[in-house]
All heavy atoms as TSV, in Angstrom:
chain	resi	resn	atom	element	x	y	z
A	1	MET	N	N	116.609	88.502	106.520
A	1	MET	CA	C	115.969	89.240	105.476
A	1	MET	C	C	116.861	89.369	104.149
A	1	MET	O	O	118.008	89.316	104.175
A	1	MET	CB	C	115.770	90.675	105.982
A	1	MET	CG	C	114.982	91.640	105.072
A	1	MET	SD	S	114.803	93.288	105.442
A	1	MET	CE	C	114.306	93.355	107.094
A	2	SER	N	N	116.052	89.254	103.064
A	2	SER	CA	C	116.772	89.431	101.856
A	2	SER	C	C	116.038	90.386	100.950
A	2	SER	O	O	114.859	90.739	101.208
A	2	SER	CB	C	116.793	88.122	101.097
A	2	SER	OG	O	115.527	87.678	100.772
A	3	ALA	N	N	116.762	90.975	99.971
A	3	ALA	CA	C	116.135	91.968	99.133
A	3	ALA	C	C	115.985	91.268	97.733
A	3	ALA	O	O	116.641	90.342	97.302
A	3	ALA	CB	C	117.000	93.142	98.993
A	4	ASN	N	N	115.007	91.767	97.050
A	4	ASN	CA	C	114.702	91.376	95.577
A	4	ASN	C	C	114.412	89.902	95.468
A	4	ASN	O	O	115.023	89.218	94.759
A	4	ASN	CB	C	115.862	91.803	94.667
A	4	ASN	CG	C	116.069	93.241	94.661
A	4	ASN	OD1	O	115.085	94.004	94.579
A	4	ASN	ND2	N	117.321	93.664	94.581
A	5	PRO	N	N	113.355	89.416	96.101
A	5	PRO	CA	C	112.865	88.053	95.901
A	5	PRO	C	C	112.236	87.908	94.575
A	5	PRO	O	O	111.973	88.929	93.890
A	5	PRO	CB	C	111.905	87.804	96.998
A	5	PRO	CG	C	111.298	89.217	97.269
A	5	PRO	CD	C	112.414	90.120	97.138
A	6	ALA	N	N	112.122	86.663	94.022
A	6	ALA	CA	C	111.557	86.551	92.775
A	6	ALA	C	C	110.077	86.976	92.787
A	6	ALA	O	O	109.248	86.712	93.620
A	6	ALA	CB	C	111.562	85.015	92.397
A	7	LEU	N	N	109.768	87.638	91.680
A	7	LEU	CA	C	108.297	88.109	91.544
A	7	LEU	C	C	107.639	87.521	90.195
A	7	LEU	O	O	108.420	87.247	89.234
A	7	LEU	CB	C	108.155	89.737	91.459
A	7	LEU	CG	C	108.808	90.442	92.659
A	7	LEU	CD1	C	108.702	91.984	92.405
A	7	LEU	CD2	C	107.939	90.118	93.841
A	8	VAL	N	N	106.396	87.344	90.352
A	8	VAL	CA	C	105.715	86.843	89.075
A	8	VAL	C	C	104.545	87.883	88.815
A	8	VAL	O	O	104.059	88.469	89.667
A	8	VAL	CB	C	105.071	85.462	89.310
A	8	VAL	CG1	C	106.258	84.439	89.450
A	8	VAL	CG2	C	104.198	85.260	90.529
A	9	ALA	N	N	104.047	87.901	87.559
A	9	ALA	CA	C	103.006	88.733	87.140
A	9	ALA	C	C	101.697	87.943	87.501
A	9	ALA	O	O	101.486	86.813	87.048
A	9	ALA	CB	C	103.064	89.046	85.769
A	10	GLY	N	N	100.759	88.647	88.217
A	10	GLY	CA	C	99.543	88.120	88.568
A	10	GLY	C	C	98.435	88.552	87.560
A	10	GLY	O	O	98.779	89.224	86.594
A	11	TYR	N	N	97.218	88.492	88.036
A	11	TYR	CA	C	96.118	88.900	87.138
A	11	TYR	C	C	96.197	90.491	86.974
A	11	TYR	O	O	96.496	91.234	87.909
A	11	TYR	CB	C	94.818	88.619	87.802
A	11	TYR	CG	C	94.529	87.102	87.871
A	11	TYR	CD1	C	94.520	86.512	89.093
A	11	TYR	CD2	C	94.331	86.397	86.742
A	11	TYR	CE1	C	94.395	85.148	89.239
A	11	TYR	CE2	C	94.064	85.103	86.770
A	11	TYR	CZ	C	94.128	84.385	88.064
A	11	TYR	OH	O	93.926	82.951	88.112
A	12	GLY	N	N	96.068	90.901	85.873
A	12	GLY	CA	C	96.172	92.362	85.564
A	12	GLY	C	C	97.516	92.922	85.508
A	12	GLY	O	O	97.820	94.064	85.440
A	13	GLY	N	N	98.592	92.011	85.451
A	13	GLY	CA	C	100.022	92.385	85.464
A	13	GLY	C	C	100.615	92.883	86.739
A	13	GLY	O	O	101.735	93.258	86.805
A	14	GLU	N	N	99.915	92.643	87.912
A	14	GLU	CA	C	100.370	93.136	89.182
A	14	GLU	C	C	101.553	92.146	89.588
A	14	GLU	O	O	101.373	90.990	89.380
A	14	GLU	CB	C	99.348	92.956	90.258
A	14	GLU	CG	C	99.861	93.321	91.582
A	14	GLU	CD	C	98.763	93.346	92.717
A	14	GLU	OE1	O	97.599	92.778	92.357
A	14	GLU	OE2	O	99.091	93.645	93.816
A	15	LEU	N	N	102.653	92.680	90.099
A	15	LEU	CA	C	103.735	91.828	90.485
A	15	LEU	C	C	103.463	91.361	91.994
A	15	LEU	O	O	103.158	92.170	92.851
A	15	LEU	CB	C	105.071	92.622	90.395
A	15	LEU	CG	C	105.595	92.966	89.045
A	15	LEU	CD1	C	106.853	93.835	89.175
A	15	LEU	CD2	C	105.732	91.781	88.252
A	16	LEU	N	N	103.659	90.111	92.159
A	16	LEU	CA	C	103.501	89.517	93.449
A	16	LEU	C	C	104.688	88.436	93.618
A	16	LEU	O	O	105.237	88.000	92.722
A	16	LEU	CB	C	102.053	88.924	93.692
A	16	LEU	CG	C	101.650	87.869	92.716
A	16	LEU	CD1	C	101.095	86.685	93.413
A	16	LEU	CD2	C	100.405	88.549	91.892
A	17	PRO	N	N	104.837	88.085	95.011
A	17	PRO	CA	C	105.919	87.143	95.142
A	17	PRO	C	C	105.694	85.843	94.489
A	17	PRO	O	O	104.554	85.147	94.732
A	17	PRO	CB	C	105.840	86.932	96.757
A	17	PRO	CG	C	104.988	88.072	97.353
A	17	PRO	CD	C	104.179	88.570	96.224
A	18	ALA	N	N	106.775	85.198	93.968
A	18	ALA	CA	C	106.679	83.912	93.431
A	18	ALA	C	C	106.574	82.924	94.573
A	18	ALA	O	O	107.398	82.920	95.553
A	18	ALA	CB	C	107.897	83.582	92.645
A	19	PRO	N	N	105.493	82.098	94.561
A	19	PRO	CA	C	105.311	81.205	95.779
A	19	PRO	C	C	106.247	80.077	95.848
A	19	PRO	O	O	106.606	79.538	94.849
A	19	PRO	CB	C	103.931	80.806	95.523
A	19	PRO	CG	C	103.695	80.761	93.971
A	19	PRO	CD	C	104.534	81.902	93.624
A	20	PHE	N	N	106.521	79.741	97.041
A	20	PHE	CA	C	107.296	78.401	97.357
A	20	PHE	C	C	106.202	77.287	97.270
A	20	PHE	O	O	105.031	77.571	97.304
A	20	PHE	CB	C	107.921	78.510	98.767
A	20	PHE	CG	C	109.059	79.470	98.939
A	20	PHE	CD1	C	108.888	80.493	99.958
A	20	PHE	CD2	C	110.138	79.568	98.052
A	20	PHE	CE1	C	109.774	81.498	100.149
A	20	PHE	CE2	C	111.123	80.519	98.338
A	20	PHE	CZ	C	110.965	81.472	99.291
A	21	GLN	N	N	106.837	76.090	97.158
A	21	GLN	CA	C	105.963	74.910	97.185
A	21	GLN	C	C	105.095	74.980	98.505
A	21	GLN	O	O	105.685	75.054	99.609
A	21	GLN	CB	C	106.718	73.653	97.078
A	21	GLN	CG	C	105.961	72.361	96.886
A	21	GLN	CD	C	106.669	71.056	96.569
A	21	GLN	OE1	O	107.878	71.240	96.513
A	21	GLN	NE2	N	106.001	70.025	96.672
A	22	GLY	N	N	103.812	74.891	98.336
A	22	GLY	CA	C	102.967	74.761	99.531
A	22	GLY	C	C	102.595	76.077	100.146
A	22	GLY	O	O	101.886	76.179	101.088
A	23	GLU	N	N	103.056	77.175	99.541
A	23	GLU	CA	C	102.816	78.528	100.052
A	23	GLU	C	C	101.464	79.151	99.495
A	23	GLU	O	O	101.195	78.865	98.325
A	23	GLU	CB	C	103.978	79.450	99.729
A	23	GLU	CG	C	103.913	80.852	100.260
A	23	GLU	CD	C	104.984	81.789	100.038
A	23	GLU	OE1	O	105.704	81.501	98.989
A	23	GLU	OE2	O	105.271	82.712	100.868
A	24	TYR	N	N	100.861	79.889	100.254
A	24	TYR	CA	C	99.661	80.612	99.805
A	24	TYR	C	C	99.634	82.040	100.414
A	24	TYR	O	O	100.130	82.131	101.469
A	24	TYR	CB	C	98.361	79.865	100.086
A	24	TYR	CG	C	98.039	79.656	101.540
A	24	TYR	CD1	C	97.351	80.592	102.236
A	24	TYR	CD2	C	98.450	78.502	102.133
A	24	TYR	CE1	C	97.209	80.460	103.598
A	24	TYR	CE2	C	98.199	78.169	103.448
A	24	TYR	CZ	C	97.538	79.179	104.164
A	24	TYR	OH	O	97.261	79.028	105.469
A	25	ILE	N	N	99.148	82.963	99.747
A	25	ILE	CA	C	99.072	84.374	100.172
A	25	ILE	C	C	97.717	84.408	101.037
A	25	ILE	O	O	96.563	84.174	100.483
A	25	ILE	CB	C	99.004	85.296	99.005
A	25	ILE	CG1	C	100.178	85.275	98.157
A	25	ILE	CG2	C	98.595	86.723	99.482
A	25	ILE	CD1	C	101.472	85.575	98.675
A	26	ALA	N	N	97.940	84.709	102.312
A	26	ALA	CA	C	96.757	84.824	103.231
A	26	ALA	C	C	96.156	86.288	103.309
A	26	ALA	O	O	95.030	86.384	103.534
A	26	ALA	CB	C	97.127	84.386	104.627
A	27	CYS	N	N	96.984	87.295	102.937
A	27	CYS	CA	C	96.493	88.683	103.116
A	27	CYS	C	C	97.419	89.491	102.223
A	27	CYS	O	O	98.527	89.279	102.051
A	27	CYS	CB	C	96.690	89.098	104.525
A	27	CYS	SG	S	96.135	90.718	104.975
A	28	ARG	N	N	96.678	90.556	101.689
A	28	ARG	CA	C	97.394	91.493	100.847
A	28	ARG	C	C	96.798	92.912	101.310
A	28	ARG	O	O	95.613	93.068	101.311
A	28	ARG	CB	C	96.991	91.341	99.371
A	28	ARG	CG	C	97.600	92.290	98.332
A	28	ARG	CD	C	96.944	92.247	97.013
A	28	ARG	NE	N	97.356	93.228	96.159
A	28	ARG	CZ	C	96.843	94.486	96.058
A	28	ARG	NH1	N	95.910	94.866	96.985
A	28	ARG	NH2	N	97.396	95.263	95.175
A	29	ARG	N	N	97.781	93.795	101.493
A	29	ARG	CA	C	97.414	95.147	101.974
A	29	ARG	C	C	98.171	96.142	100.996
A	29	ARG	O	O	99.345	96.196	101.100
A	29	ARG	CB	C	97.816	95.428	103.410
A	29	ARG	CG	C	97.050	94.608	104.322
A	29	ARG	CD	C	95.491	95.124	104.438
A	29	ARG	NE	N	94.767	94.423	105.413
A	29	ARG	CZ	C	93.801	93.561	105.043
A	29	ARG	NH1	N	93.649	93.177	103.915
A	29	ARG	NH2	N	93.168	92.945	106.147
A	30	ASP	N	N	97.402	96.973	100.395
A	30	ASP	CA	C	97.885	98.047	99.543
A	30	ASP	C	C	97.949	99.230	100.448
A	30	ASP	O	O	97.370	99.351	101.478
A	30	ASP	CB	C	96.881	98.248	98.331
A	30	ASP	CG	C	97.474	99.060	97.254
A	30	ASP	OD1	O	98.731	99.410	97.264
A	30	ASP	OD2	O	96.870	99.323	96.251
A	31	GLY	N	N	98.754	100.260	99.890
A	31	GLY	CA	C	98.837	101.535	100.613
A	31	GLY	C	C	99.752	101.423	101.861
A	31	GLY	O	O	99.678	102.423	102.724
A	32	MET	N	N	100.626	100.492	101.964
A	32	MET	CA	C	101.558	100.380	103.084
A	32	MET	C	C	102.863	101.197	102.808
A	32	MET	O	O	103.167	101.449	101.599
A	32	MET	CB	C	102.005	98.961	103.347
A	32	MET	CG	C	100.765	98.065	103.467
A	32	MET	SD	S	99.741	98.435	104.960
A	32	MET	CE	C	100.938	97.973	106.324
A	33	GLU	N	N	103.516	101.628	103.840
A	33	GLU	CA	C	104.671	102.314	103.787
A	33	GLU	C	C	105.719	101.669	104.752
A	33	GLU	O	O	105.400	101.222	105.796
A	33	GLU	CB	C	104.491	103.721	104.333
A	33	GLU	CG	C	105.758	104.699	104.065
A	33	GLU	CD	C	105.401	106.133	104.287
A	33	GLU	OE1	O	104.263	106.485	104.583
A	33	GLU	OE2	O	106.363	106.846	104.180
A	34	ILE	N	N	106.991	101.589	104.288
A	34	ILE	CA	C	107.945	100.827	104.941
A	34	ILE	C	C	109.191	101.727	105.144
A	34	ILE	O	O	109.584	102.535	104.305
A	34	ILE	CB	C	108.340	99.468	104.366
A	34	ILE	CG1	C	109.257	98.693	105.344
A	34	ILE	CG2	C	109.072	99.709	102.967
A	34	ILE	CD1	C	109.444	97.242	104.839
A	35	LEU	N	N	109.957	101.655	106.295
A	35	LEU	CA	C	111.110	102.400	106.414
A	35	LEU	C	C	112.129	101.467	107.260
A	35	LEU	O	O	111.929	100.934	108.257
A	35	LEU	CB	C	110.984	103.674	107.369
A	35	LEU	CG	C	112.287	104.348	107.719
A	35	LEU	CD1	C	113.061	104.889	106.577
A	35	LEU	CD2	C	111.895	105.525	108.714
A	36	LEU	N	N	113.218	101.176	106.565
A	36	LEU	CA	C	114.327	100.362	107.106
A	36	LEU	C	C	115.528	101.040	107.314
A	36	LEU	O	O	116.004	101.716	106.361
A	36	LEU	CB	C	114.462	99.052	106.219
A	36	LEU	CG	C	113.299	98.119	105.858
A	36	LEU	CD1	C	113.700	97.160	104.828
A	36	LEU	CD2	C	112.807	97.521	107.235
A	37	ASP	N	N	116.160	100.876	108.458
A	37	ASP	CA	C	117.539	101.582	108.726
A	37	ASP	C	C	118.496	100.368	108.787
A	37	ASP	O	O	118.188	99.263	109.217
A	37	ASP	CB	C	117.453	102.304	110.103
A	37	ASP	CG	C	116.837	103.665	109.986
A	37	ASP	OD1	O	116.916	104.289	108.849
A	37	ASP	OD2	O	116.328	104.124	110.930
A	38	GLY	N	N	119.792	100.620	108.544
A	38	GLY	CA	C	120.816	99.795	108.621
A	38	GLY	C	C	120.794	98.780	107.530
A	38	GLY	O	O	121.369	97.659	107.700
A	39	VAL	N	N	120.315	98.978	106.352
A	39	VAL	CA	C	120.421	98.122	105.220
A	39	VAL	C	C	121.511	98.482	104.197
A	39	VAL	O	O	121.959	99.623	104.288
A	39	VAL	CB	C	119.074	98.097	104.462
A	39	VAL	CG1	C	117.999	97.475	105.280
A	39	VAL	CG2	C	118.539	99.346	103.930
A	40	GLN	N	N	121.959	97.567	103.361
A	40	GLN	CA	C	123.076	98.022	102.597
A	40	GLN	C	C	122.679	98.498	101.223
A	40	GLN	O	O	122.524	98.056	100.181
A	40	GLN	CB	C	123.727	96.603	102.248
A	40	GLN	CG	C	124.449	95.975	103.390
A	40	GLN	CD	C	125.200	94.680	103.083
A	40	GLN	OE1	O	125.068	94.191	101.949
A	40	GLN	NE2	N	125.893	94.159	103.887
A	41	THR	N	N	122.309	99.881	101.411
A	41	THR	CA	C	122.201	100.774	100.244
A	41	THR	C	C	123.026	101.951	100.292
A	41	THR	O	O	123.737	102.154	101.309
A	41	THR	CB	C	120.677	101.276	100.320
A	41	THR	OG1	O	120.495	102.023	101.480
A	41	THR	CG2	C	119.606	100.159	100.295
A	42	SER	N	N	123.027	102.747	99.347
A	42	SER	CA	C	123.916	103.913	99.322
A	42	SER	C	C	123.688	104.845	100.504
A	42	SER	O	O	124.658	105.538	101.045
A	42	SER	CB	C	123.848	104.727	98.016
A	42	SER	OG	O	122.545	105.176	97.812
A	43	LYS	N	N	122.452	105.009	101.020
A	43	LYS	CA	C	122.119	105.946	102.056
A	43	LYS	C	C	122.039	105.153	103.475
A	43	LYS	O	O	121.980	105.719	104.480
A	43	LYS	CB	C	120.728	106.481	101.822
A	43	LYS	CG	C	120.745	107.313	100.663
A	43	LYS	CD	C	119.330	107.913	100.400
A	43	LYS	CE	C	119.296	108.791	99.160
A	43	LYS	NZ	N	117.904	109.268	98.930
A	44	GLY	N	N	122.087	103.733	103.365
A	44	GLY	CA	C	122.110	102.974	104.695
A	44	GLY	C	C	120.709	102.866	105.176
A	44	GLY	O	O	120.423	102.295	106.231
A	45	LYS	N	N	119.691	103.380	104.431
A	45	LYS	CA	C	118.349	103.119	104.770
A	45	LYS	C	C	117.400	103.041	103.521
A	45	LYS	O	O	117.901	103.305	102.388
A	45	LYS	CB	C	117.780	104.397	105.688
A	45	LYS	CG	C	117.802	105.658	105.016
A	45	LYS	CD	C	117.311	106.737	105.987
A	45	LYS	CE	C	117.435	108.053	105.372
A	45	LYS	NZ	N	116.966	109.166	106.204
A	46	TRP	N	N	116.198	102.532	103.700
A	46	TRP	CA	C	115.361	102.278	102.593
A	46	TRP	C	C	113.884	102.688	102.990
A	46	TRP	O	O	113.533	102.218	104.008
A	46	TRP	CB	C	115.434	100.894	102.079
A	46	TRP	CG	C	114.762	100.590	100.735
A	46	TRP	CD1	C	115.010	101.004	99.502
A	46	TRP	CD2	C	113.585	99.848	100.619
A	46	TRP	NE1	N	114.067	100.541	98.588
A	46	TRP	CE2	C	113.183	99.860	99.289
A	46	TRP	CE3	C	112.655	99.152	101.542
A	46	TRP	CZ2	C	112.161	99.118	98.833
A	46	TRP	CZ3	C	111.648	98.341	101.125
A	46	TRP	CH2	C	111.400	98.373	99.716
A	47	SER	N	N	113.212	103.442	102.163
A	47	SER	CA	C	111.820	103.709	102.503
A	47	SER	C	C	111.089	103.548	101.142
A	47	SER	O	O	111.525	104.077	100.173
A	47	SER	CB	C	111.614	105.059	103.188
A	47	SER	OG	O	111.930	106.058	102.319
A	48	ALA	N	N	109.754	103.132	101.178
A	48	ALA	CA	C	108.967	103.100	100.099
A	48	ALA	C	C	107.581	102.908	100.420
A	48	ALA	O	O	107.142	102.569	101.608
A	48	ALA	CB	C	109.429	101.943	99.129
A	49	LYS	N	N	106.645	103.117	99.394
A	49	LYS	CA	C	105.237	102.902	99.659
A	49	LYS	C	C	104.872	101.758	98.595
A	49	LYS	O	O	105.505	101.628	97.534
A	49	LYS	CB	C	104.443	104.076	99.242
A	49	LYS	CG	C	104.584	105.219	100.205
A	49	LYS	CD	C	103.720	106.366	99.822
A	49	LYS	CE	C	103.974	107.538	100.809
A	49	LYS	NZ	N	103.235	108.701	100.501
A	50	GLY	N	N	103.981	100.874	99.050
A	50	GLY	CA	C	103.699	99.751	98.175
A	50	GLY	C	C	102.643	98.750	98.770
A	50	GLY	O	O	101.746	99.107	99.518
A	51	VAL	N	N	102.874	97.534	98.518
A	51	VAL	CA	C	101.913	96.419	98.884
A	51	VAL	C	C	102.643	95.387	99.841
A	51	VAL	O	O	103.827	95.041	99.530
A	51	VAL	CB	C	101.355	95.730	97.668
A	51	VAL	CG1	C	100.364	94.625	97.999
A	51	VAL	CG2	C	100.783	96.621	96.640
A	52	LEU	N	N	101.965	95.070	100.858
A	52	LEU	CA	C	102.471	94.041	101.779
A	52	LEU	C	C	101.774	92.677	101.512
A	52	LEU	O	O	100.444	92.742	101.588
A	52	LEU	CB	C	102.396	94.506	103.304
A	52	LEU	CG	C	102.987	93.505	104.330
A	52	LEU	CD1	C	104.554	93.481	104.255
A	52	LEU	CD2	C	102.510	93.902	105.634
A	53	TYR	N	N	102.503	91.634	101.437
A	53	TYR	CA	C	101.816	90.330	101.239
A	53	TYR	C	C	102.168	89.491	102.527
A	53	TYR	O	O	103.389	89.437	102.884
A	53	TYR	CB	C	102.309	89.592	99.958
A	53	TYR	CG	C	101.930	90.291	98.726
A	53	TYR	CD1	C	102.811	91.194	98.082
A	53	TYR	CD2	C	100.716	90.015	98.150
A	53	TYR	CE1	C	102.360	91.826	96.885
A	53	TYR	CE2	C	100.497	90.581	96.919
A	53	TYR	CZ	C	101.223	91.502	96.305
A	53	TYR	OH	O	100.879	92.160	95.071
A	54	LEU	N	N	101.239	88.752	102.982
A	54	LEU	CA	C	101.486	87.873	104.190
A	54	LEU	C	C	101.005	86.410	103.724
A	54	LEU	O	O	99.886	86.340	103.261
A	54	LEU	CB	C	100.588	88.364	105.344
A	54	LEU	CG	C	100.657	87.415	106.614
A	54	LEU	CD1	C	102.039	87.407	107.167
A	54	LEU	CD2	C	99.632	87.821	107.564
A	55	SER	N	N	102.003	85.658	103.784
A	55	SER	CA	C	101.646	84.156	103.440
A	55	SER	C	C	101.923	83.305	104.625
A	55	SER	O	O	102.171	83.769	105.736
A	55	SER	CB	C	102.719	83.740	102.261
A	55	SER	OG	O	103.891	83.412	102.848
A	56	ASN	N	N	101.675	81.997	104.512
A	56	ASN	CA	C	101.833	81.133	105.614
A	56	ASN	C	C	103.282	80.837	105.848
A	56	ASN	O	O	103.634	80.183	106.820
A	56	ASN	CB	C	101.135	79.771	105.221
A	56	ASN	CG	C	101.593	79.085	103.910
A	56	ASN	OD1	O	101.893	79.753	102.994
A	56	ASN	ND2	N	101.707	77.768	103.947
A	57	PHE	N	N	104.262	81.376	105.092
A	57	PHE	CA	C	105.636	81.191	105.250
A	57	PHE	C	C	106.399	82.667	105.624
A	57	PHE	O	O	107.373	82.607	106.222
A	57	PHE	CB	C	106.311	80.610	103.993
A	57	PHE	CG	C	106.088	79.327	103.648
A	57	PHE	CD1	C	106.224	78.764	102.438
A	57	PHE	CD2	C	105.564	78.434	104.634
A	57	PHE	CE1	C	105.913	77.430	102.130
A	57	PHE	CE2	C	105.294	77.037	104.425
A	57	PHE	CZ	C	105.427	76.624	103.043
A	58	ARG	N	N	105.933	83.726	104.974
A	58	ARG	CA	C	106.656	84.957	105.086
A	58	ARG	C	C	105.859	86.194	104.898
A	58	ARG	O	O	104.679	86.072	104.477
A	58	ARG	CB	C	107.879	84.893	103.975
A	58	ARG	CG	C	107.211	84.725	102.548
A	58	ARG	CD	C	108.282	84.400	101.568
A	58	ARG	NE	N	107.647	84.095	100.300
A	58	ARG	CZ	C	108.212	84.433	99.084
A	58	ARG	NH1	N	109.346	85.010	99.060
A	58	ARG	NH2	N	107.525	84.105	98.012
A	59	MET	N	N	106.377	87.258	105.007
A	59	MET	CA	C	105.902	88.546	104.744
A	59	MET	C	C	106.797	89.253	103.610
A	59	MET	O	O	108.072	89.108	103.730
A	59	MET	CB	C	105.834	89.592	105.750
A	59	MET	CG	C	104.837	89.330	106.846
A	59	MET	SD	S	104.652	90.527	108.130
A	59	MET	CE	C	106.310	90.953	108.552
A	60	VAL	N	N	106.157	89.775	102.496
A	60	VAL	CA	C	106.963	90.315	101.466
A	60	VAL	C	C	106.416	91.730	101.107
A	60	VAL	O	O	105.262	91.843	100.869
A	60	VAL	CB	C	106.859	89.483	100.169
A	60	VAL	CG1	C	107.698	90.078	99.092
A	60	VAL	CG2	C	107.469	87.962	100.487
A	61	PHE	N	N	107.290	92.757	101.056
A	61	PHE	CA	C	106.868	94.070	100.743
A	61	PHE	C	C	107.323	94.317	99.323
A	61	PHE	O	O	108.482	94.152	98.984
A	61	PHE	CB	C	107.463	95.136	101.697
A	61	PHE	CG	C	107.133	96.518	101.310
A	61	PHE	CD1	C	105.880	97.034	101.805
A	61	PHE	CD2	C	107.831	97.291	100.645
A	61	PHE	CE1	C	105.468	98.337	101.437
A	61	PHE	CE2	C	107.626	98.544	100.236
A	61	PHE	CZ	C	106.390	99.102	100.730
A	62	VAL	N	N	106.372	94.728	98.416
A	62	VAL	CA	C	106.649	95.018	97.071
A	62	VAL	C	C	106.490	96.562	96.853
A	62	VAL	O	O	105.232	97.056	96.994
A	62	VAL	CB	C	105.894	94.253	96.119
A	62	VAL	CG1	C	106.244	94.611	94.628
A	62	VAL	CG2	C	106.129	92.804	96.320
A	63	ALA	N	N	107.450	97.355	96.606
A	63	ALA	CA	C	107.340	98.833	96.388
A	63	ALA	C	C	106.623	99.120	95.077
A	63	ALA	O	O	106.812	98.289	94.109
A	63	ALA	CB	C	108.654	99.471	96.474
A	64	LYS	N	N	105.966	100.246	95.047
A	64	LYS	CA	C	105.283	100.613	93.685
A	64	LYS	C	C	106.365	101.137	92.719
A	64	LYS	O	O	106.056	100.883	91.524
A	64	LYS	CB	C	104.338	101.876	94.029
A	64	LYS	CG	C	103.092	101.494	94.885
A	64	LYS	CD	C	102.197	100.585	94.101
A	64	LYS	CE	C	100.907	100.279	94.872
A	64	LYS	NZ	N	100.006	99.282	94.284
A	65	LYS	N	N	107.505	101.556	93.179
A	65	LYS	CA	C	108.477	102.035	92.198
A	65	LYS	C	C	109.862	101.842	92.910
A	65	LYS	O	O	109.900	101.887	94.174
A	65	LYS	CB	C	108.340	103.407	91.676
A	65	LYS	CG	C	108.345	104.480	92.754
A	65	LYS	CD	C	108.196	105.863	92.243
A	65	LYS	CE	C	108.323	106.862	93.396
A	65	LYS	NZ	N	108.275	108.195	92.833
A	66	GLU	N	N	110.931	101.680	92.152
A	66	GLU	CA	C	112.256	101.650	92.712
A	66	GLU	C	C	112.750	102.868	93.401
A	66	GLU	O	O	112.307	104.038	92.788
A	66	GLU	CB	C	113.308	101.187	91.601
A	66	GLU	CG	C	113.157	99.755	91.237
A	66	GLU	CD	C	114.297	99.317	90.223
A	66	GLU	OE1	O	115.199	100.162	89.910
A	66	GLU	OE2	O	114.210	98.249	89.707
A	67	ASP	N	N	113.477	102.778	94.197
A	67	ASP	CA	C	114.181	104.133	94.785
A	67	ASP	C	C	115.563	104.203	94.122
A	67	ASP	O	O	116.018	103.310	93.489
A	67	ASP	CB	C	114.242	104.187	96.332
A	67	ASP	CG	C	115.214	103.153	96.926
A	67	ASP	OD1	O	115.748	102.381	96.194
A	67	ASP	OD2	O	115.466	103.377	98.188
A	68	PRO	N	N	116.330	105.332	94.356
A	68	PRO	CA	C	117.673	105.399	93.761
A	68	PRO	C	C	118.644	104.269	94.040
A	68	PRO	O	O	119.555	103.983	93.305
A	68	PRO	CB	C	118.155	106.738	94.290
A	68	PRO	CG	C	116.924	107.552	94.642
A	68	PRO	CD	C	115.977	106.461	95.111
A	69	SER	N	N	118.442	103.502	95.162
A	69	SER	CA	C	119.338	102.400	95.441
A	69	SER	C	C	119.054	101.141	94.573
A	69	SER	O	O	119.823	100.263	94.570
A	69	SER	CB	C	119.190	102.072	96.952
A	69	SER	OG	O	117.880	101.311	97.108
A	70	GLY	N	N	117.854	101.207	93.909
A	70	GLY	CA	C	117.579	100.163	93.058
A	70	GLY	C	C	116.731	99.081	93.679
A	70	GLY	O	O	116.411	98.078	93.073
A	71	GLU	N	N	116.417	99.213	94.995
A	71	GLU	CA	C	115.612	98.167	95.625
A	71	GLU	C	C	114.158	98.465	95.413
A	71	GLU	O	O	113.731	99.591	95.305
A	71	GLU	CB	C	115.880	98.281	97.109
A	71	GLU	CG	C	117.380	98.029	97.645
A	71	GLU	CD	C	117.836	96.559	97.292
A	71	GLU	OE1	O	116.999	95.701	97.008
A	71	GLU	OE2	O	118.997	96.444	97.059
A	72	ASP	N	N	113.429	97.386	95.276
A	72	ASP	CA	C	111.923	97.509	95.099
A	72	ASP	C	C	111.086	96.539	95.857
A	72	ASP	O	O	109.939	96.638	95.755
A	72	ASP	CB	C	111.595	97.656	93.597
A	72	ASP	CG	C	111.905	96.323	92.833
A	72	ASP	OD1	O	112.361	95.440	93.451
A	72	ASP	OD2	O	111.428	96.284	91.725
A	73	LYS	N	N	111.869	95.669	96.595
A	73	LYS	CA	C	111.029	94.746	97.424
A	73	LYS	C	C	111.925	94.124	98.622
A	73	LYS	O	O	113.134	94.016	98.378
A	73	LYS	CB	C	110.446	93.667	96.524
A	73	LYS	CG	C	111.597	92.857	95.760
A	73	LYS	CD	C	110.978	92.366	94.412
A	73	LYS	CE	C	112.002	92.002	93.392
A	73	LYS	NZ	N	112.584	93.128	92.682
A	74	PHE	N	N	111.243	93.674	99.606
A	74	PHE	CA	C	111.918	93.062	100.703
A	74	PHE	C	C	111.050	91.953	101.251
A	74	PHE	O	O	109.826	92.340	101.443
A	74	PHE	CB	C	112.234	94.032	101.930
A	74	PHE	CG	C	113.546	94.763	101.759
A	74	PHE	CD1	C	113.700	95.936	101.164
A	74	PHE	CD2	C	114.684	94.122	102.238
A	74	PHE	CE1	C	114.888	96.475	101.058
A	74	PHE	CE2	C	115.937	94.762	102.224
A	74	PHE	CZ	C	116.064	95.946	101.586
A	75	PRO	N	N	111.419	90.769	101.452
A	75	PRO	CA	C	110.783	89.776	102.121
A	75	PRO	C	C	111.024	89.822	103.610
A	75	PRO	O	O	111.928	90.357	103.995
A	75	PRO	CB	C	111.216	88.481	101.464
A	75	PRO	CG	C	112.512	88.673	101.191
A	75	PRO	CD	C	112.722	90.185	100.752
């Protein structure tokens, strides 16, 4: 897992994952919530609400806003 993948502005200015060659977004779900323990943040955990993208290569979560750790997305 990595944090802060490249994002691009889509239609209407929405941020979405920059696609790899041959990648396509198969599903997008708004209103998702994520909680991760054991990540390298000041609190050792990360939680946020946002959008989950599922592609033919990966899943990417993009938070609606940054938390105090500065993280706003996880693939």
